[in-house]
Each structure stands twice: as structure tokens, then as C-alpha cells.
GUPA-721024 format. One record per residue (C-alpha): residue in three letters; x negated, y negated, z negated. Coordinates in steps of 0.001 Angstrom, whole numbers, plus 524288, in hexadecimal, padded with zeros to 5 digits. Layout:
BEGIN
ALAXYZ
...
This chain:
BEGIN
METFD53B4164E41C21
THRFE356418A2418D2
GLYFEAB6415B440C59
THRFE9D84098B4040F
THRFE0383FED84075D
PROFD379400EF3FFE2
LEUFD0763F7A93F4B3
TRPFC3143F48F3FA0E
LYSFC8883F1BA40775
THRFD4293E94D403C6
ILEFD30A3DAAF40599
HISFDEF83D23640473
PHEFDC113CA5C4109E
LEUFE9D73C535411EE
GLYFE8E83BFB74044B
ALAFDBC83B9BD40742
LEUFE0CA3B3CB413E8
CYSFEC913AE2140CFD
ALAFE3BE3A89940286
ALAFDB703A24940CDA
ALAFE78639C45412FA
VALFEB91396AB405DC
LEUFDDF839154403F8
LEUFDEA238A59410ED
ILEFEAA53832940C34
SERFE5FB380913FE67
CYSFD83337BAE400CD
GLNFDBAD36D7F40324
SERFD4C3369DC3F684
VALFC7B036F0E3FB40
PROFBE2B363963FC93
ARGFBB5335FA540A9B
GLUFB1413553240D37
LEUFAD733582241B33
GLUFAA6E34CC242414
GLUFB0863541542F6E
GLUFB8BA3601A43171
PROFB18736C5D435C7
SERFB2A93705F443EF
ALAFB47B37ED944664
GLUFAE7037D24453D8
GLUFA16537A4544D41
ILEFA2013860744441
ARGF9C3E39295449AC
HISF994C3990643CA3
GLNF9FB2398E042F62
LEUF988939D7942333
ILEF9EA039EE6415BD
TYRF95D73A0F5409F2
VALF9B543A4FF3FCC1
ILEF90473A50B3F2D9
HISF93563AB0E3E5BD
GLYF8BDD3A3DA3DB34
ASPF95183A6E73CFF5
GLYF8C5C3B15E3CA44
SERF7E483B48A3C705
TYRF757C3B1453D287
LEUF69733ACC13CB1D
TYRF5C9C3B32A3CED4
HISF4E1F3B06A3CD59
THRF43983B1563D7B0
ARGF36363B7003D501
ASPF31073A99B3D159
GLYF3B1F3A8CA3C66E
LYSF43A939E823CCC4
ALAF525439F933CAB9
HISF5B6639FA33D675
GLNF69E93A1473D942
ALAF6D393AADD3E417
ASPF79FE3A3EC3E716
LEUF72E0397053E91D
ARGF69C339DAF3F2A1
ALAF75853A2303FA8B
LEUF7AEE394613F9E4
GLUF6E6638E833FF53
GLNF6E543984240A71
ALAF7C60394DB40DC7
PHEF78B73867940E71
ASPF6D0C3892741753
THRF755C3915042074
ALAF805838751420DF
ALAF76DF37C6642446
ALAF712E3844842F8C
LEUF7E15387A043636
THRF821F37C4743ED7
HISF8E703828D4445A
ALAF9402388894380B
GLUF9BAB3859B42BEC
VALF96D738B6741F39
PHEF9E6738CA541286
VALF96CB38F1D40608
PHEF9D9D392733F943
HISF9523393713ED20
GLNF9C68399973E1B2
LYSF95B9395943D507
SERF97353993D3C6C7
LYSF9FD43917C3BDAB
LYSF99773873B3B528
ARGF9F0B37FCE3A9B8
PHEFA6E6373E13ADE5
VALFA5363776B3BC48
SERFB1EE37BED3C28B
LYSFAD6737C7D3D0A8
THRFA551388D43D21D
GLYFA4E0389503E0EB
ARGF9CD9381213EA56
PHEFA05437FF63F8B3
TYRF97BC37B65403F4
TYRF9C6A37929411C5
PHEF932D3784D41D78
ARGF96A5375A342B8C
ASNF8D4C3750E43717
GLYF81883757842E0D
GLUF85E336A6242531
ARGF8B1236AF24174E
LYSF983C3644341873
ASNF9D83365E640ACF
GLUF9B9736C423FD9C
PHEFA31936C383F0EF
SERFA5C4374103E4B4
TYRFB29B37B2A3E36C
LYSFBA0B381D53D8A0
ARGFBCCD3902B3DA52
ARGFCAE538F163D613
HISFCFCE39BFD3DB50
SERFCAA13A9563D7EA
PROFBBF33A7C63DA4C
SERFBAF73B5973DF6F
ILEFC3FF3B3383EB0F
TRPFBDB13A6D83F08F
GLUFCA7C39FBF3F307
ASPFC4863927F3F00F
GLUFB91C394DB3F934
ALAFC24D3993D403F7
ALAFCAA738D0D40229
ILEFBECC3846F40454
PHEFBAAF38C4D4102B
HISFC7F138B38416A7
SERFC82537C9F4142C
TYRFBB0637A4241A88
HISFB881383D042567
ALAFB82037ED143364
GLYFC3823875243787
ASNFCC7437D624312D
ASPFC8B93738C43BA9
PROFD1BF3743644790
THRFC99B3784245351
PROFCC1F37E5C46091
LYSFD04A38C8F45F54
THRFC56539029468A4
ALAFBB1D38CC545E83
LEUFB3B0398B9459C6
LYSFB5DB39CD844BD3
PROFA92A39CEE44412
LEUFA1633A8FE440D2
ARGFA41A3AACD43253
ILEF9AEE3AFC6427C2
PHEF9E2F3B17F41950
LEUF93263B2CA40F64
PHEF94B33B6B040127
PHEF894E3B6173F7A0
GLYF8B9C3BC5A3EA73
HISF8A0E3C7FD3E17D
GLNF8EC63D5873E4F1
VALF9D7D3D62D3E732
PHEFA2D93E2BC3E147
GLUFAD523EB8A3E6D2
THRFB26C3EEB43D93A
ASPFB1B13E57D3CD96
GLYFAF423D7603D1A8
LEUFB1363D0AD3C487
GLYFA7603C65E3C09B
TYRFA2083C3A83CE2E
TYRFA40D3B52D3CB98
SERF9D953B24D3BE87
SERFA6413A65B3BC8A
TYRFB2673AEAB3BE85
PROFAF7E3BB953B78A
ASPFBDA63C0163B837
GLUFBE683BE843C701
THRFBC7D3CA323CFE3
PHEFB40D3C93F3DC03
GLYFB2023D5ED3E35B
ILEFB2253DA2A3F186
ASPFC0DC3D8073F270
GLUFBF8D3C9E83EE00
LEUFB3E23C7833F6E5
ALAFBB5F3CC38402CC
LYSFC7683C4433FF4C
GLYFBF1F3B83E3FCD8
ILEFB85B3B929409FF
ALAFC57B3BB1A410BF
LEUFC9D43ADBF40BB8
PHEFBFF23A78A414E7
ASNFC6C73ACF6420E4
ALAFC9453A4D642D11
GLNFD63339D9942CD4
ASPFDC993A536437CD
LYSFD51B3B20243684
THRFD1A03B0EF444DD
PROFC6B83BA0644978
ASNFB9BD3B2F244A02
SERFB7E93AFDC45873
ASNFA9913ACE24565F
SERFA63B3BA6A4515B
GLYFA6AD3C1C645E40
THRFA2FD3D00445CC2
ASPFA1783CDFB44E1E
GLNFB0333CCB444D39
LYSFB8903D6DD44654
GLYFC6A73D27544693
ASPFCB6F3C73543E34
ILEFBF9D3C6744354F
PHEFBCD23BAA742CE4
PHEFADE33BB0F42D40
ASNFA3693BF994368C
LEUF9A0A3C26742B64
ILEF9AA53C37B41C9C
VALF8DE03C2FB41503
LEUF8F1B3C963407A9
SERF82F03C53F4003A
THRF85173CDB53F437
CYSF800A3DA583EEAB
ARGF86133E6CB3F422
GLYF8F1F3E0B83FE12
GLYF8DAF3EC2740771
THRF97353F59840130
PROFA1F03FC1C4092F
GLYFAC433F56E400E3
THRFA6803E7E64028D
ILEFA4A33E8EE4113C
GLUFB23D3EE96412FC
METFB87E3E39840B37
LEUFB1B03D8F541313
SERFB3033DF6442069
PROFC07B3D9D9423A7
VALFBB6B3CBD642356
THRFAE5A3CCDA42A62
ARGFA7613D3D943563
TYRF99F53D46842EF6
ILEF95353D4E8420ED
ILEF87643D30F41BC7
ALAF858E3D92140E59
SERF7BCB3E045405DF
PROF7FD33EE2B40231
GLUF758B3EEAB3F782
ASNF71803E5283ECEC
LEUF6EA83D78F3F254
HISF637A3CFE53EC72
LEUF69183C3C83E5B2
SERF75E83C62F3ED19
TYRF6FFD3BE1A3F7F0
METF6E973C02940691
ASNF67433B5F840E59
METF70923B1E94192D
GLYF681E3A66C41D5C
LEUF677B3ABDB42B1E
LEUF754D3A6C842CE6
LYSF6EE3399CA43008
GLYF6C6339F7C43D8D
LEUF7A7F3A38443F8B
GLUF7CFB399A244A54
THRF727E39F6D45322
TRPF7A5B3ABF54549D
ASNF85113AF5345E2F
GLYF919A3B02945672
ASNF97133BAF445F1A
TYRF8EAA3C5A845945
METF889B3C33444BF7
GLNF84C43D0B244716
PROF76463CF0644A9E
PHEF75F63C250442E2
TYRF7C793C8B943737
LYSF71FF3D34443799
GLUF67B53C89643765
LEUF6E333C2FC42B42
VALF6CFF3D05E424F4
ALAF5EB93D1A0428D4
HISF5B703C3F2423F9
ALAF61B43C633416AF
PHEF5B393D3914158A
ALAF4DB43CE48418DB
GLUF4E563C44240DFB
LEUF53A33CDC0403DE
ILEF48CC3D7BE405B4
GLNF3F0E3CCEA402B5
LEUF460B3C8C73F644
THRF489D3D5703EF14
ASNF43543E31E3ECA5
THRF51013E8773EAA3
VALF599F3EE743F51E
VALF5D3E3E5CB400AE
SERF68823E86040A00
VALF6FE33DF5741326
ALAF7A0C3E48C41C9C
LEUF83023DFF142774
TYRF90433E6A942851
ASPF98543E662434BE
THRFA6323E7B542FBA
GLYFAAC73EB3F43D4B
GLNFA2CD3F7D443CA3
VALFA2063FC3342E71
GLYFB0983FECE42D3F
PROFB05C40D4C430CA
TYRFA6184104042666
LEUFAD494088041BFF
GLUFB9EF40F5F41F71
SERFB37E41CB441ED5
ILEFAEBF41ABB410CE
GLUFBA54412A640C60
GLUFC1B441D2C4050C
GLUFB62A421D53FCE5
TYRFB0DF4141F3FAA4
GLUFBE2840F323F642
ARGFC02741AD23ED47
ARGFB39A417A13E62F
LEUFB6D0409263E5E4
ILEFC44140B643DFF9
THRFBEA8414B33D5D4
ASNFB45340B013D1C4
ARGFBE2F3FFE63D12E
GLUFC77F407C73C8BF
GLUFBC7C40B8C3BF9B
GLYFB6FC3FDBA3BF6B
VALFA9DA4027F3C445
ILEF9FC43F87E3C868
PROF964C3FE553D259
LEUF8A91403FD3CB50
GLUF8341409A03D6F1
TYRF821D405573E50E
TYRF7D0640DD13EFF5
ASPF7C7940EEE3FEB3
CYSF8964414B440362
GLNF816141D4540C6D
ASPF7C614245D40044
ASPF8A38428BA3FD0D
PROF8E9A4350440471
ASPF9CCE430734048B
PHEF98EE4245340C3A
ALAF8CA8428AE4134D
ARGF93274328B41C3D
LYSF9C1C427F8421A1
TYRF918341DCE423C1
SERF8E664198A431A1
GLYF864A40D3E42FA4
LYSF8E8D406044399B
GLYF90A13F78C43750
VALF85CD3F5A542D47
PHEF78B33EF0942F5E
ILEF705C3EF9242315
LEUF629C3EBD141F08
TYRF5E103F2F2412DF
ARGF51F03F3A240A6F
PROF51AC3FC783FE7C
PROF4D043F7643F15B
LEUF3E643F7BE3EF8F
PHEF3FFE3FF5D3E2EE
GLYF4992408B63DC87
ARGF5095414EB3E0EF
ASPF551D40F4E3EE04
LYSF47F140A413F293
METF46C6415793FC6A
LYSF5462413464021C
SERF51DE40E5540FD9
TYRF5FCC40CFD414CE
HISF6CF440780410CA
SERF79B2409DF41804
GLYF7E823FC1A41554
TRPF898F4011B40CB7
GLUF888C4006C3FDF1
CYSF910B4091F3F55E
TRPF925B409363E69C
ARGF96AA411A63DB5B
């Protein structure tokens, strides 16, 4: 497209990279209680979990027992970290403010299957940009340890568990910070802060590689993460994205299959990512009678489709932003003539089951792209 850069496509990566550089210098106060420095030679995989618990995640099972969806994601992260013997895993749990408690974040660091450290931290910067989490990450990750340049860089996966992230109004996403905005722009900028120090292409990603990407896979465990705007915003920092285009039960995808990550050849991971999708889908259809959809997006292939609908999609987005409209109706982009005629299906692998009741119960197919109005 020609003309000015679209609002939904603009990410201030240079600003994010500069912020990350500042964080590297300023994180000397981050607690470090490791018995030994990490060795990058031992690290084949790097997983970063950001679990949003600063909101309403309470639910009840059929037996009446109360549960917290964010704590379920936390437990799964722990199980995965303990199973990966050649990985480092960072877990950030963002909790709600409580009276007389200033530290609303909890960090856990695992290396080679062992929990090496954990501590609470104060989210001093804007909580919607994740600067404090990024500072901790840059202080701990094994790339800080001097190693031979021939050592492979780890395959990197970023996982976010939270409520739906809107493309328009993002106020109130963090209940403890109601005046803070957290939308797709902020999500993309926040993830970019976790970039590799030198932005060197990941030499362990093989045919999964797409230029100087930061991550091999991003898992967006939220409702309606499979919109054109969301995928476009995250595409510059990852090759693959797992997201749900429709509503996601409890905002939770079971990524427990990541415990078997080390049995896969790091040169071509797409089949494994599809297994992650299938595993999450299989559990969801057992848990709910509502719609279930989990999709894998190959950002190296979906670009032409996103570019073809960009002008119309952006026009609607700008109009809704100017009018302060919060999406009232979501629908399959394939059901919209303006988008359907440009759809090719390339780069999207989706598993879909319609709701067992309601007007969409006979819908047997979803394109993988969710639009709204």
C-alpha cells in the first residue's frame, strides 16, 4: 500500500529496541540469587510466559468449586518448565493490587528443568508496556553469558494468557490501573521489548526463519486473537502465531504439549505447532458447548491476503476509533463480500467446531479470520 503507514500496522520498533537497551543498563537492581551463571550452550529453547491475572478470571466448575483461570495457566507453565531439561523458562504473573502490597508482579525463572529463582517485583513503569518484565528478562536470560559464537541461538516461544486485547479502546484492561490503555499496539510493543540483544536471526529456526524475527512462535491465549489487525501487528516479530479467532473458553488454551518440545527437530517446527493447536482444540471441545476455534497463522504466507484487505479494514478501524465504537458484533471475515473475494486460505491452519446451540450451530467452517463491526 502507498501513502501514510496505517495505524493498525505501525509499531514503533525503534523505540521499543531503544527501551530494551536502556533496560539492559538499568536493571542492575533486579535480584539475582543464582548459584551459577546460565550457559547458553545448554539452552536449546526459550519460553516466556506473561500471565495476566489483573482482572476477573474467577470461574466455577459444574461441581460448584471456584477456580482462577490465571492460576491454571501458571500451573501449566510450571509443569512445562520442569519437563524441559535444555531450556530456560521465564514466567511473569501479573496480579491485582491489594492494600498495603506494592509488588503486584511475581517472577519465576527455570533453567534445565529446575526452578532457579523467584521473587515479587513492583511494576513501576506503565503496566501496559511491560518494561519491568523486560528488564528482568534481559538481566537473567542465558544470552548474557559469554559463549562461543558458534553456539546455536535457542528456539524462542512467547505465550500470553489474558482477556481479549482490543484493536480500539483498551482502557481498563488492567483492573488495578483503570486509566492505562492496553490494546493491540501496546501488546506488540510489549512483546518487542523481549527481543534478542543483537537482533540476530535465530540460527536454530531453519526453514521457520523469516528475516530478523524475535520469536519462532507467539501463543495468544485470549478471545478473538485471530483478527487481521492482530495478526498483522504481531507478524513483524514472529514467524508463527497460535490464536483463537472466536471466543475462547475461559481465555485459556492448554499448551501442555510443550513439555514434549525437546523431542522435535528445531529445523522445522510447523508440524509440532499444528499438534499444539490440535491438543488445545481437543480439550476445549470437551469443556464447553460454545464455539471452539484454534488456528495457526504462518506470517510468512498470510501477508498477501492482509495487504489485499488492508485499505478497507483500516477504513473501518479508523471510523470506529474516531467514533469510539467498541465492537458489538464479530463474524467470520469470509461472510463479508469485501473480504471474501480476496481470501485464499493460504497460511492458515484452523480447527473449528460451531456452538452446539444458537444461530451458528449449523456453521461448519471458519476461514480463520475474525472481523467485527
